[in-house]
C-alpha positions as a Python dict, from the first residue, in 0.01 Angstrom:
ca = {
    (1, 'M'): (0, 0, 0),
    (2, 'S'): (136, 343, -93),
    (3, 'K'): (201, 608, 167),
    (4, 'T'): (-100, 797, 28),
    (5, 'L'): (-338, 517, 118),
    (6, 'E'): (-187, 497, 466),
    (7, 'T'): (-188, 867, 552),
    (8, 'S'): (-460, 1044, 353),
    (9, 'P'): (-767, 1119, 566),
    (10, 'N'): (-992, 1050, 267),
    (11, 'A'): (-836, 711, 199),
    (12, 'R'): (-855, 606, 566),
    (13, 'I'): (-1232, 654, 582),
    (14, 'N'): (-1419, 324, 579),
    (15, 'K'): (-1623, 377, 263),
    (16, 'T'): (-1825, 59, 312),
    (17, 'L'): (-2021, 258, 572),
    (18, 'L'): (-2146, 477, 288),
    (19, 'D'): (-2338, 181, 144),
    (20, 'R'): (-2608, 197, 409),
    (21, 'Y'): (-2681, 559, 315),
    (22, 'A'): (-2636, 517, -60),
    (23, 'K'): (-2913, 257, -51),
    (24, 'L'): (-3161, 492, 116),
    (25, 'E'): (-3450, 577, -111),
    (26, 'I'): (-3466, 937, -222),
    (27, 'P'): (-3822, 1069, -270),
    (28, 'E'): (-3942, 1029, -628),
    (29, 'N'): (-3985, 1403, -678),
    (30, 'K'): (-3638, 1496, -550),
    (31, 'V'): (-3334, 1537, -774),
    (32, 'I'): (-2984, 1624, -652),
    (33, 'V'): (-2810, 1871, -883),
    (34, 'T'): (-2436, 1931, -847),
    (35, 'Y'): (-2346, 2280, -972),
    (36, 'I'): (-1986, 2294, -1101),
    (37, 'W'): (-1798, 2611, -1194),
    (38, 'F'): (-1450, 2761, -1212),
    (39, 'D'): (-1302, 3073, -1059),
    (40, 'D'): (-946, 3027, -928),
    (41, 'C'): (-1008, 2651, -913),
    (42, 'I'): (-1288, 2405, -986),
    (43, 'R'): (-1568, 2428, -730),
    (44, 'S'): (-1901, 2255, -674),
    (45, 'K'): (-2203, 2245, -446),
    (46, 'E'): (-2534, 2058, -440),
    (47, 'R'): (-2896, 2168, -460),
    (48, 'V'): (-3213, 1959, -431),
    (49, 'L'): (-3483, 2025, -691),
    (50, 'N'): (-3842, 1908, -686),
    (51, 'L'): (-3853, 1816, -1054),
    (52, 'A'): (-3608, 1641, -1287),
    (53, 'P'): (-3477, 1903, -1535),
    (54, 'T'): (-3519, 1829, -1906),
    (55, 'S'): (-3287, 2113, -2012),
    (56, 'V'): (-3060, 2377, -1860),
    (57, 'N'): (-3355, 2616, -1872),
    (58, 'D'): (-3525, 2409, -1601),
    (59, 'I'): (-3232, 2452, -1360),
    (60, 'P'): (-3238, 2768, -1145),
    (61, 'I'): (-2961, 3025, -1164),
    (62, 'W'): (-2779, 3014, -830),
    (63, 'C'): (-2523, 3225, -643),
    (64, 'A'): (-2183, 3147, -497),
    (65, 'G'): (-1888, 3323, -344),
    (66, 'H'): (-1559, 3305, -529),
    (67, 'G'): (-1184, 3283, -475),
    (68, 'E'): (-1144, 3658, -429),
    (69, 'D'): (-1431, 3677, -181),
    (70, 'D'): (-1386, 3975, 49),
    (71, 'G'): (-1744, 3962, 177),
    (72, 'S'): (-1852, 4275, -10),
    (73, 'L'): (-2057, 4232, -329),
    (74, 'S'): (-1856, 3916, -386),
    (75, 'E'): (-2124, 3678, -511),
    (76, 'W'): (-2125, 3541, -861),
    (77, 'Y'): (-2428, 3410, -1045),
    (78, 'L'): (-2405, 3048, -1162),
    (79, 'H'): (-2577, 3007, -1500),
    (80, 'P'): (-2631, 2640, -1591),
    (81, 'C'): (-2511, 2566, -1945),
    (82, 'A'): (-2449, 2190, -1981),
    (83, 'I'): (-2604, 1884, -1814),
    (84, 'Y'): (-2428, 1553, -1740),
    (85, 'K'): (-2541, 1237, -1560),
    (86, 'D'): (-2409, 1204, -1205),
    (87, 'P'): (-2177, 898, -1187),
    (88, 'F'): (-2153, 920, -807),
    (89, 'R'): (-2524, 904, -727),
    (90, 'G'): (-2659, 752, -1048),
    (91, 'G'): (-3027, 748, -1136),
    (92, 'K'): (-3193, 1080, -1213),
    (93, 'H'): (-2932, 1293, -1037),
    (94, 'I'): (-2719, 1525, -1249),
    (95, 'L'): (-2410, 1740, -1275),
    (96, 'V'): (-2448, 2083, -1430),
    (97, 'W'): (-2158, 2289, -1566),
    (98, 'C'): (-2210, 2661, -1510),
    (99, 'E'): (-2093, 2990, -1650),
    (100, 'T'): (-2021, 3259, -1390),
    (101, 'Y'): (-2150, 3616, -1405),
    (102, 'S'): (-2075, 3914, -1182),
    (103, 'G'): (-2341, 4107, -994),
    (104, 'D'): (-2367, 4358, -1281),
    (105, 'G'): (-2472, 4079, -1517),
    (106, 'K'): (-2144, 4073, -1711),
    (107, 'P'): (-1932, 3758, -1757),
    (108, 'S'): (-1697, 3717, -1461),
    (109, 'I'): (-1322, 3754, -1505),
    (110, 'T'): (-1280, 3377, -1540),
    (111, 'N'): (-1579, 3324, -1771),
    (112, 'H'): (-1421, 3275, -2113),
    (113, 'R'): (-1701, 3049, -2236),
    (114, 'N'): (-1916, 3347, -2325),
    (115, 'N'): (-1660, 3490, -2568),
    (116, 'C'): (-1573, 3146, -2709),
    (117, 'A'): (-1939, 3086, -2795),
    (118, 'K'): (-1963, 3419, -2977),
    (119, 'I'): (-1654, 3346, -3185),
    (120, 'A'): (-1775, 2993, -3259),
    (121, 'V'): (-2096, 3136, -3412),
    (122, 'K'): (-1891, 3354, -3648),
    (123, 'C'): (-1698, 3044, -3761),
    (124, 'S'): (-1991, 2805, -3790),
    (125, 'A'): (-1978, 2791, -4172),
    (126, 'E'): (-1640, 2615, -4148),
    (127, 'E'): (-1779, 2356, -3901),
    (128, 'P'): (-1468, 2343, -3679),
    (129, 'W'): (-1402, 2027, -3478),
    (130, 'F'): (-1170, 2001, -3181),
    (131, 'G'): (-1004, 1724, -2985),
    (132, 'I'): (-811, 1805, -2666),
    (133, 'E'): (-548, 1589, -2492),
    (134, 'Q'): (-531, 1659, -2119),
    (135, 'E'): (-206, 1555, -1949),
    (136, 'Y'): (-181, 1553, -1568),
    (137, 'L'): (23, 1409, -1284),
    (138, 'F'): (-94, 1222, -974),
    (139, 'L'): (58, 1341, -646),
    (140, 'D'): (91, 1136, -330),
    (141, 'N'): (-28, 1272, 3),
    (142, 'D'): (316, 1423, 68),
    (143, 'G'): (312, 1620, -258),
    (144, 'Q'): (552, 1385, -437),
    (145, 'P'): (458, 1222, -770),
    (146, 'L'): (263, 904, -708),
    (147, 'G'): (486, 596, -702),
    (148, 'W'): (816, 785, -689),
    (149, 'P'): (1079, 687, -429),
    (150, 'K'): (1057, 914, -125),
    (151, 'N'): (1430, 985, -115),
    (152, 'G'): (1527, 976, -478),
    (153, 'Y'): (1408, 944, -835),
    (154, 'P'): (1258, 664, -1043),
    (155, 'G'): (1447, 491, -1320),
    (156, 'P'): (1521, 668, -1649),
    (157, 'I'): (1238, 764, -1883),
    (158, 'G'): (1151, 484, -2122),
    (159, 'P'): (910, 220, -1990),
    (160, 'Y'): (645, 454, -1850),
    (161, 'Y'): (476, 583, -2168),
    (162, 'C'): (179, 352, -2239),
    (163, 'G'): (354, 119, -1997),
    (164, 'V'): (239, -201, -1832),
    (165, 'G'): (351, -348, -1503),
    (166, 'A'): (366, -249, -1137),
    (167, 'E'): (722, -122, -1175),
    (168, 'S'): (620, 123, -1449),
    (169, 'V'): (259, 230, -1396),
    (170, 'Y'): (106, 410, -1097),
    (171, 'G'): (-261, 504, -1059),
    (172, 'R'): (-428, 287, -1325),
    (173, 'D'): (-727, 211, -1099),
    (174, 'I'): (-802, 583, -1071),
    (175, 'V'): (-767, 630, -1446),
    (176, 'D'): (-1004, 343, -1524),
    (177, 'A'): (-1258, 472, -1271),
    (178, 'H'): (-1237, 815, -1436),
    (179, 'L'): (-1283, 671, -1785),
    (180, 'R'): (-1597, 484, -1680),
    (181, 'A'): (-1736, 786, -1496),
    (182, 'C'): (-1685, 1005, -1802),
    (183, 'L'): (-1857, 754, -2030),
    (184, 'Y'): (-2149, 725, -1788),
    (185, 'S'): (-2185, 1101, -1750),
    (186, 'G'): (-2204, 1164, -2126),
    (187, 'I'): (-1862, 1324, -2172),
    (188, 'R'): (-1729, 1256, -2522),
    (189, 'I'): (-1408, 1097, -2398),
    (190, 'F'): (-1188, 949, -2668),
    (191, 'G'): (-928, 755, -2469),
    (192, 'T'): (-661, 746, -2199),
    (193, 'N'): (-296, 645, -2172),
    (194, 'A'): (-1, 652, -1934),
    (195, 'E'): (244, 929, -2020),
    (196, 'V'): (623, 972, -2025),
    (197, 'L'): (664, 1088, -1665),
    (198, 'P'): (603, 815, -1403),
    (199, 'G'): (260, 880, -1247),
    (200, 'Q'): (160, 1104, -1539),
    (201, 'W'): (-146, 1024, -1749),
    (202, 'E'): (-359, 1170, -2026),
    (203, 'F'): (-722, 1163, -2127),
    (204, 'Q'): (-863, 1293, -2453),
    (205, 'V'): (-1202, 1449, -2526),
    (206, 'G'): (-1363, 1501, -2866),
    (207, 'P'): (-1382, 1533, -3150),
    (208, 'S'): (-1671, 1772, -3104),
    (209, 'S'): (-1773, 2132, -3158),
    (210, 'S'): (-1591, 2435, -3024),
    (211, 'V'): (-1782, 2498, -2701),
    (212, 'S'): (-1890, 2139, -2630),
    (213, 'V'): (-1533, 2008, -2626),
    (214, 'C'): (-1441, 2271, -2365),
    (215, 'D'): (-1746, 2189, -2151),
    (216, 'D'): (-1648, 1821, -2163),
    (217, 'L'): (-1288, 1894, -2068),
    (218, 'W'): (-1384, 2104, -1766),
    (219, 'V'): (-1630, 1846, -1635),
    (220, 'G'): (-1375, 1573, -1710),
    (221, 'R'): (-1125, 1763, -1494),
    (222, 'F'): (-1386, 1786, -1217),
    (223, 'L'): (-1453, 1412, -1230),
    (224, 'L'): (-1080, 1337, -1224),
    (225, 'Q'): (-1021, 1543, -911),
    (226, 'R'): (-1338, 1415, -746),
    (227, 'I'): (-1246, 1049, -805),
    (228, 'A'): (-881, 1094, -708),
    (229, 'E'): (-1009, 1251, -385),
    (230, 'E'): (-1168, 918, -290),
    (231, 'F'): (-836, 739, -342),
    (232, 'G'): (-651, 991, -127),
    (233, 'V'): (-453, 1114, -429),
    (234, 'S'): (-418, 1467, -570),
    (235, 'V'): (-406, 1579, -933),
    (236, 'T'): (-181, 1858, -1058),
    (237, 'L'): (-217, 2035, -1391),
    (238, 'D'): (111, 2221, -1343),
    (239, 'P'): (281, 2237, -1686),
    (240, 'K'): (620, 2148, -1535),
    (241, 'P'): (546, 1963, -1209),
    (242, 'V'): (901, 1826, -1166),
    (243, 'R'): (1209, 2038, -1231),
    (244, 'G'): (1495, 1916, -1443),
    (245, 'E'): (1501, 1680, -1737),
    (246, 'W'): (1156, 1539, -1667),
    (247, 'F'): (869, 1583, -1909),
    (248, 'G'): (605, 1848, -1847),
    (249, 'S'): (230, 1833, -1902),
    (250, 'G'): (49, 1986, -2196),
    (251, 'C'): (-300, 2013, -2334),
    (252, 'H'): (-236, 1944, -2703),
    (253, 'T'): (-527, 2071, -2909),
    (254, 'N'): (-629, 1921, -3242),
    (255, 'V'): (-839, 2126, -3483),
    (256, 'S'): (-991, 2077, -3825),
    (257, 'T'): (-1232, 2273, -4041),
    (258, 'K'): (-1458, 2160, -4323),
    (259, 'S'): (-1192, 2277, -4569),
    (260, 'M'): (-918, 2079, -4392),
    (261, 'R'): (-1124, 1761, -4385),
    (262, 'A'): (-1217, 1780, -4756),
    (263, 'S'): (-1013, 1613, -5029),
    (264, 'G'): (-695, 1815, -5079),
    (265, 'G'): (-744, 1974, -4735),
    (266, 'I'): (-369, 1970, -4670),
    (267, 'E'): (-357, 2304, -4849),
    (268, 'A'): (-601, 2453, -4597),
    (269, 'I'): (-398, 2298, -4314),
    (270, 'N'): (-79, 2460, -4440),
    (271, 'E'): (-260, 2794, -4475),
    (272, 'A'): (-379, 2764, -4115),
    (273, 'I'): (-26, 2689, -3995),
    (274, 'E'): (103, 2995, -4178),
    (275, 'K'): (-155, 3208, -3996),
    (276, 'L'): (-59, 3050, -3662),
    (277, 'S'): (309, 3125, -3728),
    (278, 'K'): (231, 3496, -3760),
    (279, 'S'): (32, 3501, -3433),
    (280, 'H'): (269, 3302, -3213),
    (281, 'E'): (298, 3558, -2933),
    (282, 'K'): (-79, 3602, -2911),
    (283, 'H'): (-130, 3228, -2879),
    (284, 'I'): (142, 3182, -2618),
    (285, 'K'): (-28, 3447, -2402),
    (286, 'A'): (-366, 3271, -2435),
    (287, 'Y'): (-237, 2919, -2381),
    (288, 'D'): (-188, 2928, -2004),
    (289, 'P'): (-369, 3127, -1733),
    (290, 'N'): (-59, 3333, -1652),
    (291, 'G'): (-4, 3472, -1999),
    (292, 'G'): (275, 3231, -2094),
    (293, 'K'): (470, 3239, -1766),
    (294, 'D'): (367, 2885, -1668),
    (295, 'N'): (453, 2753, -2012),
    (296, 'E'): (802, 2907, -1998),
    (297, 'R'): (906, 2619, -1773),
    (298, 'R'): (771, 2357, -2015),
    (299, 'L'): (841, 2496, -2362),
    (300, 'N'): (1221, 2502, -2344),
    (301, 'A'): (1324, 2303, -2655),
    (302, 'G'): (1383, 1998, -2433),
    (303, 'C'): (1170, 1695, -2346),
    (304, 'V'): (1010, 1699, -2693),
    (305, 'T'): (894, 2062, -2689),
    (306, 'A'): (960, 2365, -2906),
    (307, 'P'): (1112, 2679, -2751),
    (308, 'I'): (848, 2920, -2628),
    (309, 'D'): (987, 3214, -2829),
    (310, 'K'): (1009, 3041, -3166),
    (311, 'F'): (733, 2896, -3386),
    (312, 'S'): (793, 2575, -3577),
    (313, 'S'): (589, 2312, -3758),
    (314, 'G'): (648, 1979, -3923),
    (315, 'I'): (509, 1645, -4032),
    (316, 'A'): (519, 1389, -3749),
    (317, 'D'): (743, 1628, -3552),
    (318, 'R'): (646, 1615, -3184),
    (319, 'S'): (913, 1870, -3094),
    (320, 'A'): (744, 2134, -3314),
    (321, 'S'): (496, 2398, -3205),
    (322, 'V'): (240, 2257, -3449),
    (323, 'R'): (243, 1902, -3583),
    (324, 'I'): (84, 1755, -3893),
    (325, 'P'): (28, 1386, -3810),
    (326, 'K'): (184, 1142, -4056),
    (327, 'T'): (-158, 990, -4132),
    (328, 'V'): (-287, 1335, -4227),
    (329, 'A'): (7, 1399, -4456),
    (330, 'D'): (-47, 1059, -4618),
    (331, 'A'): (-421, 1121, -4671),
    (332, 'G'): (-373, 1480, -4785),
    (333, 'C'): (-646, 1604, -4551),
    (334, 'G'): (-751, 1598, -4186),
    (335, 'Y'): (-636, 1811, -3893),
    (336, 'L'): (-340, 1979, -3723),
    (337, 'E'): (-218, 1949, -3364),
    (338, 'D'): (-114, 2258, -3169),
    (339, 'R'): (126, 2131, -2902),
    (340, 'R'): (174, 2465, -2725),
    (341, 'P'): (-126, 2485, -2483),
    (342, 'A'): (-29, 2419, -2121),
    (343, 'S'): (-198, 2152, -1912),
    (344, 'N'): (-358, 2420, -1692),
    (345, 'C'): (-497, 2621, -1985),
    (346, 'D'): (-854, 2742, -2007),
    (347, 'P'): (-975, 2548, -2313),
    (348, 'Y'): (-1227, 2820, -2402),
    (349, 'M'): (-937, 3065, -2446),
    (350, 'V'): (-738, 2814, -2651),
    (351, 'V'): (-1029, 2733, -2882),
    (352, 'A'): (-1137, 3097, -2920),
    (353, 'T'): (-782, 3207, -3004),
    (354, 'M'): (-735, 2929, -3258),
    (355, 'L'): (-1066, 3010, -3426),
    (356, 'S'): (-994, 3383, -3437),
    (357, 'T'): (-662, 3318, -3609),
    (358, 'I'): (-752, 3031, -3843),
    (359, 'C'): (-1108, 3123, -3941),
    (360, 'L'): (-1139, 3497, -3877),
    (361, 'D'): (-785, 3604, -3977),
    (362, 'E'): (-751, 3812, -3660),
}
């Protein structure tokens, strides 16, 4: 048993006791709704409704404090915008992803969904599709990467990526639980795999439309943290969680338009890459919540990354800023992969910035 499972308060709780309460009947006309939103971190709280919602319009707008709460006019409005099935309670109970609005009715400082939706409407003729690859690292209860020696480092990088075996893979039970929870909830999850850093994993959402893929990623992040909580493990989205010659975590974003997917679409892909090359600084600033400062530690031309201050692209080149997959080059159409977004990015900002550059020529 890992130190986490021995020392974490959550992991020490006897969860079999929960069974007696989980089996209690909830009145037929009562539905538990978990409101989920983001300010400086992902937050959630529950509300009991007297009628099962059939759409977000049936779910009341609610209020909540936020990370900068000073007690004075500090409430935000929670506007429900996407419904998911609740994998923790099952049945008719639901999760609802919310946009946040300030008291004056304007989108809050962390609400980038509103702008993303507006830009997506302007680009609808090109029918953009997105797929996002979320990398993350599990942390033990002492803040060290899960499975790492407490007074040293694991063996050299090599066997961990898509690895198999107790000596190479840490946290698979949590990953499998997360995959099943996402599928149950209705998230369009594409897959999972162990990553290069020991204890590091990835899940992918999409392909789907501009706003939906971001909704799915945020709720997928919530489910990941919520499930890891039960195992007494933490999740970090830090782009460079371990200093030195250890791989960082990204949020590689794949995009295609109707023109790119059509026969001969490689021309449209190359045109999009040319536009991205001329907007590199703008994208770097949008690709992590600290305007590029978090990504400076990851994008250093090492560990299969491009330098943060130089744009590059290539076929099957995972050390480039933007990659054209070999299968796309062979087919002459498909999509491109932007490898610059940081693991802690706001996907709405990433998608909106990509659309504004590729489709709107901004």
